Structure formats: structure tokens, C-alpha cells
N, C-alpha and C positions, 0 to 999 in steps of 0.2 A: 503600412504598418501602423497599429494602435500608438495614440500618443499618453503618455502616463500623467494626469494631473499631480501637481507635487503636495496637494491636500484632499483631503476627502470634501469634496463639494456637490451639492444637488442629491445627496444621499436620501432623501424622502421619497425618492422616485424609483428607488434601485430595487431589484437587478433588471434591466430591460436585457434583451438579446444582445445589445452593442455592450451592455455592462459586464454580461458574463462572457463576452468574447475579451474584453480588456483585463478582466479578472484572470482570464486563462493565459493571455500572453504575459502580464507582469509576474504570474505564478511561475510560469515556465522559463522565464529568465534566470530563474535560480540554476538551471542546469548548463546555462552559457555563461554564467559568472562566474559559479562556484566550482567549475572543471579546472584540472589541471591540463593546460593545453598541450603539454609535451606527451602527454599519456592516456588522457581522457578518463581519469581517475575523479570522481566527486565527492566533496565534502559530504561527511554526515551532516553537518551543520554549520550554521555562519559563522561559529566562533574560529578565531583567526587559528588556532592550534591543532583544529578538529582532523580527523584521519578522513579516511577515504570510509565510506560505507557501500559494500558488494551490493546490498538491497537497493540503494540509492545509483547505481551505476546501472543496475536494470531499469530502474524506471526513467532514468533519463535515455537510455536505448527506445524504451518504450514510446517515449515522446518526439522521437525523431519524425516517425509519419505525420504528427500532428504539425510541427515545425515547418514542414515541407508544404502542406497540404494547406496551410494557412499563411504562406508567402514569406516567413521570417528567414529562411534560410534556403537557396534553390536546391533542388535534388541533387546535382551532381556532388556539391560539398558536403550536404548532408551526411551522402553514401560513404566519403572519405572521413567524414567524423565518425562515423560508425565503425568503418576499417580500421581506424588506427586505434579506437579504444578496444576493440575485439583482438586486434593483434597483439596490443600490449599483454593483455589478460592470457591470451594462449600463451603467450611466452614468458610468463610468470612462473617462478620455479615451484612444481608440485612435488612433494614427498613427505615423510615423515618428522623432518627436522623442525625444529618450533619455530624457526624464522622462515620457513618457505611461505607460499601466499596460499596455498591449499593442499589437499590430497586426496586421492582417488576421484579428483574429476572436480569436488567441491572447494568452496572458498573458505576463507577465515571471514568473520563478521566484519572487522576492520581492518584496513590496511595501510600502511603508510602511505601517503599520496603522492611522495616522491619515487619509492623504490617499489611498492607493489607489494611490501613483505608485511607480515603479521606484527600487529602492535597489541599492547596491553594484555598480553597472555591470555586473547580472546578466543572463543570457542569457533571450530567450524561448524558452521552453520548450513543445516540443511535447507530451512526456510529461506534464508536469505540469498542462499545461490540459488533457489527456484525462480526467487524474483529476478536474477540477474538471467537465468535460462529464458525466462517468458521473455524478457526483453530483447536476450539476443534472436530468440524464435520471431520476435516481431518484425526486427530489421530485415530476417532472411525470406520472411512471407512478403514484407513490403517492397524490397528493392529485387524485384521480378524481370528487370530489362535484360536483352540478349546483348550484353556486353561485359567486359572484362572487369570493370571495378566492380558493379553489383554480381556479379558472380564470385567475387571473391569475398565480397560481405556475406553472403550465403554459406560459402565455403567454411568460412572463419566462425561465424555463427554454429553451424550446425556440429561442427568439430567441437568446440567447447561445449554444446550441451550433450553431445554422445560420449565424450569420455566420462562422464559421472558414472560412477559404481553405484548403481541404487542398491543393488542386493548387499554390497557391503556396509551401507550406513541401515540397514535392517539389524546387523550384529546378531543373526542367526534367530530371529524371530518374525512374525509376520508384520508388524507395524515397523515405520521408521522412526528412527531416533530423532532426538533435537540437534543433535551432531556431537563432537568429538574432540578431545586435546590432545595433542602428543606427550603431555606429563602423565597424564591420568585415564586415557581411554576415552570410551562412550560416557556421554551424558545420559544420567540414568532415567532420562524422561522421554516419552515417546507423543508421536503426535497420533492421539486417539479421541474421538467425539469430534463435533463441528466446531470448525476456526478455520482461519486462512489455510491450514494443510491440506484443504481440497484441492488447489492447485499442486500443490506437491505430489500427492497420489497421482495425478491426470498426467503431470510430466513425467511421472515414472513410471507410468503404465506405457506410456506413448513412446518409451525411449527403443530407437531399433538394435540397440548394441547390449544395453544391461537392464531390458524390462523389468520391473516389478511382477511378480506373479497376482492374477487376480486376486487370490486370497488377500493380499495386503488391505486391498479396499474394504473387502468385507470386514476385517477387522479393523479398520479405522473408522468405519460406521455402525460396527456393534454396539459401541458406547452411547450413540447420538441420544441427546434428552429432548425429547419432545413435550412440551408443556402449553398449557393455558394460562395467559397471562393477559391480564383486564379483557378476557373477552376474544382474545386473540389465539388461535391455534398455531405454534410456530416450533422449528427446530432452534433449542436456546443456545445461544452464546453470548455472554455479556457486553463486552468490549464491542460497540459498532463496528469497529474498522476489520472485524473477523467475517462480517458478513459482506464485505466490499471488495478485498483484495484481489481473491479470485476473480470477480465479476468483471475486473478492469480489462481481462482479455478473452474472458468468455461469456459469450451471451447464453444466460440459462434460461431464456424464456421457452417455455414450451417444451423444454427437452429435461426429461426425468431420468432418475435412477431407480431402483427398485424399492428403496426406501420412500422417495417421493411419489412414485405410481401408487402405493398401498396408502396415501393420505392425501391423493388426489391435490398435490402441489406442486411446484417446482422453486430451485434455490432462489431465484428472482423475486417470486412473489413472496418466499419466506423473509427475503432481505428487506422486502416493502413492510412486512409485518413488525421487524425489526425495528424500524425507523420510527414507527407508529407508537410502538412500545415506547421506546427513548422518550418523545416527547408526552406521552401520557405520564411517565414517572416525573418528567420535570415539571408538569402541570400539578399532579398530586403533591411535591416536593415534601416527601415525608421527613426529612432531616432539617429542613427549614432554611436552605440555603439561599443567598441572596442573589437576586435575578433571573431564577428559575422560572419557566412559565411555557406558555404555548409556543413563543419564538424565542425560547433559550434552551436549547437542548444540545445535545453531541458529547457522550462519554465514551471514552475511547483510551487505548495506550497514548500518554502524552505528558509533556513537561508540567510540573508542577511547583508551587511555591516554594516547597523543601518539606524535609522528614522536620517536623516540629509540632508543639502544641500552644495554643494560641486560645485566649479568652477572649469569645467577640460576643459582645452585647450580653455580658453574663453567662456564656455558654462557651463550655472547654470544648474547642475543636481541635482535630487532629488532621493536620496536612502533609501532604505526600512529595515527592521528587517526582521522577518518571517512574510511571507505574500503570497497568493496564487498569483503567478505571471500566465500570461497566452499570447497565443498569438494567432490571431493577434491581438487583442484589448486591450491587457494591462490586469494588471499593468506590467510596465517593467521598471528595473532601470539598466541594463546590466548584471544582475545574472542568470547565468546558472548552470545546474544542470546534472551532468554526468548518477546519477542516473536513472531518468527519462528517458533518451535515451537508456541504457540497458534494461529498463524494457519494451521497446519496439521492443525487438529483434523478438519474435515471429510473428511480424505485418510486420515489414517491415527490415529485415537484411541487403538488399542491402545498405540503408544510414545508418544504426545503425552502421554496423562493421567498415567502413570507420571514422566514427565519432568518435568511441573508440580508434580508432588509434591515432587518433589525439590528443584526450584529454590523452593518455597513453604517449606522447611526451612531454606535456607542465607537467609534473612532478605533478601530483594531486592525486598521491599515489597508484595507480592501483595495485601494485605489494607489496604494504605493510599491514600492518595489519589494518583489516576492510575494506581493499581495499579503492575504487576511495573516495576523501573527498566529502560529498554532493553537495557543491555548490562553484562558484566561482564567481569573477566579474573584468575583466580585464580593465573596465573603472576606477576602484576604487584603485588607485596604493598605493603600501604601499612599502615606500623606506627601504632595509636592508632585504626584505623577500625571500626567495627560489625562488617564483616566479615572485615577482616585483609586484604583485599585491593581492587583497584581496583573499583569501580564507577560508572557512569556520573551524575555530578550532575544531569542534565536528563531531562525527559521530550521526546519529538518527536512533533509533531502527526501526523506520516506514519507513526508506529509504532504508535499508539493505534488509528484507524482498522481497520486489519486484526484487532486484538485482538476489537472489538467485532462487526464485520460476520460475522468467520468463526465465533466462537461463536454467534452467530443463526442462521447457515446451517447449523451442526452440530444446533442446537437444534431450527428450525422451518423452515429453507429461506427465511426471509422474504424477503431481499435477492434471491435466485434467481427466486421466484415474482413477486417484483413486476417484476424486468428481461425476464421471460418476456413480459411486456404491453409493452415498450417497443419500439416500432416502428422506430426506427433499430437497436437492437443486433439484433433478429431479421431485417431487412435486410440488413446488416454481414454476419451470418454467412451467410445463403442468399448473397449475392454471393462469399464468400469459399471457397463450395463445402462448407460443412456441409450433413449431413442427417444423418436418423435421430434416433430419440430423441423429445424433446418438440418438437423441429422440426416 
């Protein structure tokens, strides 16, 4: 098992293959330390009173093959961890009551970490449920041994996924809604245009019980926004995470739907372009934020200094709390996220690795427990702090998974290879019109 140094040392040489392994290890410790051992629910963030996040639970499930293959937990015990988590979720109450855990097979965004019931009057979230289902299908495909324990994991995972009523979630229209609340019904927003919803539709199309019609995917792609930005032709979406989260599970290299065939590209190449666009935006730095440059970029949904205005060197600046930042069209307040850069490792290692080296030298926690802090802002100075500027005080469960999984996909392709054996994913891709490559 890798040893974690207590302070950031030898950072001028980072990151080597060994360093990436250490970063991966300390990052995935979040899912071991921040999990309720009684039921497997995972905290949304490191704040002591944080509820469980259904998306973080899905990512925790998806990291289980990494934990086994990297020798952190033996396979037999890892299967038991997956089984307990899945069994608890399957037993959680589903229904229209406002204190249930979910409805129509989907789950609320945040759950009480002890009881598994809805908190904060939050929404029933289709996308966060999709991350849960993707994690469940990961362990279903990975635990393929012919024994009772692993067979039970497969049954639990598939049952959890197959009870989701995707057509209910459309609410009488082709596209999927963002979600639902028992107090006032469906949220008036829909998954249309390119974003992390790509995974959502592939899972919905691949369902053996309540599959989406093919026209749902066509309606999703109908409002795609193809642009030329800084001389690069790409399918635009501002926050970098939208170019990554579906890719944690699906290897899009060489497989194309109709949209990408017509443009002689694929979603993997598109994510590579998105990383370079973000780097170029930071180099140009049109708003003059501190620190931006060739080796300091990464704009995405993240924690921030807070909703406030502040004069910085004679310039009136507006800062945000948790919001989906993006490039090159914003919003932008000077906040950068190391995790989203690392999650671009498979797409653009030649710009990611030097950027990670720079982040390591900034004392942002690369070699400490849970790895890099998720976001920082050099324009927002903080006197007396270790860095001299604002750094998020928390780690978030949904930021840890992309680091662990994309480092592993970069090193071995583990998750991609596992999910090639996942029938719902394969079925969903084919129904969406994907052909070529490994398909």
C-alpha cells in the first residue's frame, strides 16, 4: 500500500507514475473514510453535518474495482462492501411521500446519511441517479465470478437499475427532465444539448425494463452547439466536467453517433479539444485573474469564495459560491479546480501533467489526505493562510471519483474495459446510433 507523506515534498519533480498512483490512492480514501459503515452511504463533502450524495455513492461503487486491482481491499471483502451498499439502497423506501428516498426507481439528490431518507426538500435527480446506476452497473460487470456472493452483487445492482422508470421521467415529452419534487412535480428544465446528460440517455436507452424511445436521444442532440473556438472545431459545453463524467465509464475513442460521424470526430477527441480550449482561455486571461496561464487552468462546477463583491487592486470583482464555471464564455471569478484537470488526463496528458506539477508546487494538498483540494482562487487573497489565497476548506465526493477513475483509465483502461462487458451500456450506445471502434 502506498505511503502518504505528511507534507508536500519533492514537488519539483511531480508527477511521475508513482506520484499518480499515490494521488489516486489518497483520493480514493475519501470513499473509505467518509462512508457510513452501517449502510454504505457516502458523505457529499467533508463537513461533519453533510448528508449523503447519491452521485457520490455511485462514484464510490465505481471505484471498487480500482480498490481491488490496486491491492487496497481484497476482492471478497470488496464484494461485501458493494453488496451492503446496494442492499441498503434497494431497501430504501420509494414512493411519492416527501420523506421517502426516491420515486419511480430514481433517488433524491441528498439523503440522510443514517436513515437514507430525503433531506433539505431536495429534488429527485435524474442525473445524480444516473451516476448511481453507472456505479451499480460497474460492480455488476466487475464481480463476474460464479459464486453466491458475486451473483448477489449482480442481482442487486441490476435490480436497482432496472426499476427506474425512464419514460415517467420524460413527463410526456421526448427529452428527460432534470427531476421532480413531491411538493410541485417535475422541474421545468430538461436535458438538451451536450453535457453530462450523454450518460443519462445511454443508460435510459439501454434499460431492459423501461427503455427510452430512440427519438429521445435525437431530441437530446437536436440542440447541440458546434463551434470554432480558438481555431478548434468542437461541440461546445463550458464547464469542463461536462466533457468528462460520461467518459469515466464509456470509452468513446473511435465510436461515433450520427452527429460525430457527420463531423469526422468523436466524443473523446471533443473532450481533448475542450481541455485545450480551457488552457488557451487561461493563457489569454481576458479578465486578468491572478495565476491563470499555461499551467493554471480548469474551470468547472466547483466551490468558490462566496457570493460577494470585492475591490482587488482597484478592480471591482464579483465572486461566486458553488456554481458551474466555464470557459471561454464564463461564468468566471478566478476560481480554478485541480480535480477537473486531472480528469482530463486520458484526453490531453501533455498539458495535464505539467499543470498538475504546477498545482503540486502550490501546496494545494496533492500528497495529503484525499489529495488536491477541489478549488482555489488566487485573486481572492486570504491573509495568514498557508497559500495566501482562498482554497476550498472541503473535499467533495463527486470530485474524488473523476480523479480516481480517470487516472486509472489513463494507466490501464480498467473502467472502460469493464464497461465494454456491460450489456445496458452496449445496448444504449447502439440504440443511440453509435458504431465503429470497439462496438
